[in-house]
N, C-alpha and C positions, 0 to 999 in steps of 0.2 A: 188213150193207147190205139195202136192200128192189128190188124186183125194179120197174123204172119200164112205164111205160103207153109203147106208143107209139103215136106219132097222124101219120096220113100223109096231107099236104095234096090234094087232086084234081088238083092243076098235076103231078104225083109223077108219074102215069102217063104224059103226056103227054113230060114229061122223061128215060123210060126208051125210049119210043118208036124213038130213030136209034140206042141204041145195043146191040151185040152182044148175042143172049145168052145166052151163056159170062159178059159181064161180066154184067150186069146179076145173071144169079145168084150171083156172090159183092158185089155191091150188096147185094143183100138178105141175105148172112150175115152183112155188117158192120154194117147197122143193124139185125139180130133183136141182134148183140152190145152195141148201146149200151141195152137193155133191161137187163143186169147192171151192166152200168160206161159210164156216159154218158161221161165223161170220159178214156178210151182213151191209151193211149200215144202220140204222134203228132194229138193232136188238138190242135187251136189254137184260142185264143179269136182271134175279128175285133174289129175296133178300130175303135171308135165305135159297135156293134151286139152287144143281148145274142144273140147267135151265133156258132157252131162251125161248125170245117170238118176231117172225116180225109178224107182219101185213097184211089181202091182206083182202080189201074191209071192213065189218063189222066184220068180223073173226079171232081168235087168231090162232097161228102156237104155240104150243110149245113144243121142242126141247130139247132134250141134247147132248153135244160132247166126246166124249171122244177120245182125240185126242193121247194117248198112242197107243190105236190101230184101230185111222183115222175112226172112226166110227161116225155117226150122226143119233140120234132113234127119232123118230118121235112119242111124246107123246100124244098127245094130238090135237086136232082143236074141234075149236070151237066158238058159236058166242061171241062179246066182253063183252053182260054182262055176261057170264057163261065161260068165259075162266080158271080163278082163280079160281074157286071155286074148 
């Protein structure tokens, strides 16, 4: 399987500001794992969009996958109550 390139949108740094540092480390570890497997166990495809989400504690990581160019784009990281807005 090909190793995917990760692209973080600039807005992601704003998303991480309110999250405790310990949780941020877990989130970044989880996003790095998407390089090897962009569709891990527990990932769900969002209806009506070409995006997926995975959980990390109370946070949700929203991302899109482009298999043609072997790229995973991290779109948003948010608390579960705000993630799909």
